[in-house]
C-alpha positions in Angstrom: 80.5 39.5 -25.4 77.6 37.1 -26.2 74.5 38.7 -27.5 71.6 37.8 -29.9 72.4 39.6 -33.1 70.0 37.5 -35.1 66.8 35.6 -34.3 63.8 36.7 -32.2 65.9 38.5 -29.5 68.0 40.5 -32.0 65.9 43.7 -31.5 67.3 44.2 -28.1 70.6 42.3 -28.5 71.9 44.5 -31.3 71.4 47.6 -29.1 72.8 46.0 -26.0 76.0 45.1 -27.9 76.1 48.6 -29.4 76.3 50.2 -26.0 79.0 47.8 -24.8 81.1 48.4 -27.9 80.8 52.2 -27.5 82.0 51.9 -23.9 85.1 49.9 -24.9 85.8 52.5 -27.7 85.6 55.4 -25.2 87.6 53.4 -22.6 90.4 52.8 -25.1 90.4 56.5 -26.1 91.1 57.3 -22.5 94.1 54.9 -22.5 92.5 51.5 -21.9 93.4 49.4 -19.0 96.8 50.5 -17.6 97.8 51.9 -21.0 96.8 48.7 -22.9 93.8 48.6 -25.3 90.8 46.6 -24.2 89.8 44.0 -26.8 86.1 43.4 -27.5 85.0 40.2 -29.2 81.3 40.1 -30.0 79.6 36.8 -30.7 76.1 36.1 -32.0 74.3 33.5 -29.9 71.5 33.4 -32.5 68.8 33.9 -29.8 69.1 30.4 -28.4 70.5 28.8 -25.3 72.5 26.2 -27.2 74.3 28.9 -29.1 75.0 30.9 -26.0 76.4 27.9 -24.0 78.7 26.8 -26.9 80.0 30.4 -27.3 80.5 30.7 -23.6 82.5 27.5 -23.3 84.7 28.5 -26.3 85.6 31.9 -24.8 85.9 30.7 -21.2 88.6 28.3 -22.2 90.5 31.0 -24.1 93.5 32.0 -21.9 93.2 35.6 -23.3 89.7 36.0 -21.9 89.7 38.1 -18.7 86.0 38.5 -18.4 82.8 37.6 -20.3 79.9 39.9 -20.9 76.5 38.3 -21.6 73.7 40.4 -23.0 71.2 37.8 -24.1 67.9 36.4 -23.0 67.3 35.3 -19.4 66.8 31.7 -20.5 70.2 31.6 -22.2 71.8 33.2 -19.3 70.3 30.7 -16.9 71.6 27.9 -19.1 75.1 29.3 -18.7 74.9 29.8 -14.9 75.6 26.2 -13.9 78.9 26.5 -15.9 80.1 29.7 -14.3 82.0 28.3 -11.3 83.2 25.3 -13.4 85.1 27.6 -15.7 85.9 30.3 -13.1 85.9 33.2 -15.5 84.1 36.3 -14.2 80.8 37.0 -15.9 78.8 40.2 -16.1 75.4 39.5 -17.5 72.0 41.0 -18.1 68.6 39.5 -17.7 65.6 40.2 -15.5 65.1 36.9 -13.7 66.0 37.0 -10.0 67.3 33.4 -10.3 70.3 34.8 -12.3 71.6 36.5 -9.2 70.0 34.6 -6.3 71.3 32.2 -5.3 74.5 33.9 -6.1 77.1 32.0 -8.2 80.5 33.2 -7.2 81.5 34.1 -10.8 78.2 35.5 -12.3 77.2 39.1 -11.6 74.0 40.6 -13.0 73.3 44.2 -14.1 69.8 45.6 -14.0 67.2 45.2 -11.2 65.5 41.9 -10.7 62.0 40.8 -11.6 60.5 41.6 -8.3 61.8 45.2 -8.3 60.2 45.8 -11.7 56.9 44.2 -10.8 56.8 46.1 -7.5 57.1 49.3 -9.4 54.3 48.3 -11.7 51.9 46.9 -9.1 52.4 49.7 -6.6 51.8 52.2 -9.3 48.6 50.4 -10.4 47.4 50.4 -6.9 48.0 54.2 -6.6 46.0 54.6 -9.9 43.1 52.7 -8.4 43.3 49.8 -10.8 41.5 46.7 -9.4 41.7 44.3 -12.4 44.8 43.3 -14.3 45.1 40.9 -17.2 48.5 39.5 -18.2 50.0 37.9 -21.4 53.4 36.4 -21.3 55.8 34.0 -23.1 56.1 30.4 -21.9 59.9 30.8 -21.4 61.6 31.2 -18.0 61.3 35.0 -18.2 57.5 34.7 -18.7 57.0 32.2 -15.9 59.0 34.3 -13.5 56.9 37.3 -14.4 53.6 35.4 -13.7 54.8 34.1 -10.4 55.7 37.5 -9.1 52.7 39.4 -10.5 50.3 36.9 -8.8 52.0 37.4 -5.4 52.3 41.1 -5.6 48.8 41.8 -6.9 47.4 39.5 -4.1 49.3 41.6 -1.5 48.0 44.8 -3.1 44.4 43.7 -3.3 44.3 43.6 -7.1 42.7 40.8 -9.0 44.4 39.1 -12.0 41.4 38.4 -14.2 43.1 36.7 -17.1 46.5 35.1 -17.9 47.3 34.2 -21.5 50.6 32.7 -22.8 52.4 32.4 -26.1 55.4 30.8 -27.7 58.1 33.1 -28.9 57.7 31.6 -32.4 53.9 32.4 -32.6 52.6 34.9 -35.1 48.9 34.9 -34.5 47.6 36.0 -31.1 43.9 36.4 -31.8 42.7 33.8 -29.4 44.6 35.2 -26.5 43.6 38.8 -27.2 40.0 37.8 -27.5 40.1 36.3 -24.0 41.8 39.4 -22.6 39.0 41.6 -24.1 36.3 39.4 -22.5 38.0 39.8 -19.1 37.6 43.6 -19.2 40.7 44.5 -17.2 41.7 48.0 -16.0 45.2 47.3 -17.3 46.8 44.7 -19.6 50.4 43.7 -18.9 52.3 42.3 -21.8 55.4 40.4 -20.6 57.9 39.5 -23.3 60.6 40.8 -25.7 61.7 40.7 -29.3 59.7 40.0 -32.3 56.6 38.6 -30.6 55.9 41.9 -28.8 55.8 43.7 -32.1 53.1 41.4 -33.5 51.1 41.3 -30.3 51.1 45.1 -30.1 50.0 45.5 -33.7 47.2 42.9 -33.3 46.1 44.5 -30.0 45.6 47.8 -31.9 43.9 46.0 -34.7 41.4 44.6 -32.2 40.7 48.2 -31.2 41.2 47.3 -27.5 41.0 50.3 -25.3 42.5 49.0 -22.1 45.7 50.7 -21.1 48.9 48.7 -21.8 51.9 48.1 -19.7 54.9 46.4 -21.2 58.2 45.1 -20.1 61.1 47.3 -21.0 62.7 44.4 -22.8 60.0 44.9 -25.5 60.9 48.5 -26.3 63.6 49.1 -28.9 64.1 50.8 -32.3 63.0 47.6 -33.9 59.8 47.7 -31.9 59.0 51.2 -33.0 59.8 50.4 -36.6 57.8 47.2 -36.5 54.6 48.9 -35.3 54.7 51.6 -37.8 56.6 54.3 -35.9 57.1 55.5 -32.4 53.9 57.6 -32.4 51.9 54.3 -32.6 53.1 53.5 -29.0 51.7 56.6 -27.5 50.2 55.9 -24.0 52.2 52.7 -23.3 53.3 52.3 -19.7 56.2 50.4 -18.3 58.4 50.0 -15.2 61.7 51.0 -16.5 65.3 51.8 -15.6 66.4 55.4 -15.3 68.3 55.0 -18.5 65.1 54.9 -20.4 64.4 58.5 -19.5 67.9 59.7 -20.4 69.2 63.0 -19.2 65.9 64.1 -17.8 66.4 62.1 -14.5 69.3 64.2 -13.3 72.2 63.1 -11.1 74.7 60.4 -11.9 72.3 58.7 -14.3 72.0 61.9 -16.5 75.8 62.6 -16.4 76.6 59.0 -17.5 73.9 58.9 -20.1 75.4 62.0 -21.7 78.8 60.4 -21.8 77.3 57.4 -23.5 75.5 59.4 -26.2 78.7 61.3 -26.9 80.5 58.0 -27.5 77.6 56.6 -29.6 77.4 59.8 -31.7 73.6 59.5 -31.6 70.6 59.3 -29.4 70.9 56.4 -26.9 68.4 53.7 -26.1 67.6 51.8 -23.0 69.5 48.7 -24.2 72.5 50.8 -25.1 72.6 51.8 -21.4 72.7 48.2 -20.3 75.8 47.6 -22.5 77.3 50.8 -21.2 76.7 49.8 -17.6 78.6 46.5 -18.3 81.5 48.7 -19.2 81.3 50.9 -16.1 81.2 47.9 -13.8 84.1 46.2 -15.6 86.3 49.2 -15.5 85.7 49.7 -11.8 86.4 46.0 -11.1 89.7 46.1 -13.0 90.8 49.3 -11.3 90.1 47.6 -7.9 91.8 44.3 -8.6 95.0 42.7 -9.9 93.3 41.9 -13.2 93.3 38.1 -12.6 90.1 36.1 -12.8 90.0 35.7 -9.0 90.9 39.3 -8.5 88.2 40.6 -10.7 85.7 38.2 -9.1 86.6 39.3 -5.6 86.4 43.0 -6.6 82.9 42.6 -8.0 81.8 40.7 -4.9 82.5 43.8 -2.7 81.2 46.5 -5.1 79.1 49.0 -3.1 77.1 51.8 -4.6 79.2 52.1 -7.8 77.5 54.8 -9.9 75.9 53.7 -13.2 73.2 54.9 -15.5 70.6 52.5 -14.2 71.2 52.9 -10.6 74.2 52.1 -8.4 75.8 48.7 -8.3 76.0 46.8 -5.0 76.8 43.1 -4.7 77.2 40.8 -1.6 78.4 37.2 -1.5 74.7 36.0 -1.3 73.1 38.5 -3.8 74.5 39.1 -7.3 71.6 41.2 -8.5 73.6 44.4 -8.8 71.0 47.1 -9.2 67.7 47.6 -7.5 64.6 49.8 -7.1 66.8 52.9 -6.9 67.3 52.6 -10.6 63.6 52.2 -11.5 60.6 54.3 -12.2 57.2 54.1 -13.9 57.2 55.8 -17.3 54.7 56.5 -20.1 55.4 57.0 -23.8 54.1 60.4 -25.0 54.5 59.6 -28.7 58.1 60.6 -29.0 59.8 59.8 -25.7 59.2 58.2 -22.3 58.3 60.5 -19.5 57.6 59.9 -15.8 54.1 58.3 -15.5 51.4 60.2 -13.6 
């Protein structure tokens, strides 16, 4: 598995890998794959695309590698995508960008809903709330650009005005200029699109500016490190986000609640959203191996025909032309009440 264990994206990468490792441990306790233990090799891509690509090539050429998990940034995942069919090793990856799964590379399969599903949930909810003016702040990377494109289109269709768009580099530490412009725009809602360390600093400075506009964030921003970085979970009270069912834990009921409980038992502690992504990698992998001969081609073919495979963050379905495995069925709008996320009103 490739995941950012250091660098700006580590706040989510560490938890992502934690969930994946827990699944493998539980899987092996159940006997592994056909009685053989499943090996789990975790590699730090250091939060950059070069590190991710190099690690991918190294493991893709290892004859003992049956499948590669990627739980890193969307930008790094997109850097690997052109190599997927060259090396012909099945990949299960995370990321939000729709471009990861569409157009579909035959060997790359994405967990988690795409950008448009998340933004649809946010914009439709904002319309229901009667919000007319949205301001947005996003990173200049591929993830941020995709967010801006989709938000502009969906708000236009919903009759909502985007009154300000500000950007930042993931290495920035001072956001006073951008926040000042957002305050002048007087939006009904501020949408912060990003993840990792920058979101901690932006949120803290937003509060320091005493800005009263409601905040919606991407789920990629919320982690233990985020709560620790802003001075505790209570500081995030009131924050909204479109999120996977896994962020609400057992309260959502159904397959998601059952599987979430299994994950927490394996972790031996309270699970997080990013833990659930890693766990869903395991669910999909075990299903694919059980429905194939275990070869690279066999695993790939099994994934390509997966239909409504139950997982924490909604069922997995792939087609030859669409490798975004989960969709709106695994999403909801949530609000942080100071200790946990609850369904947004």
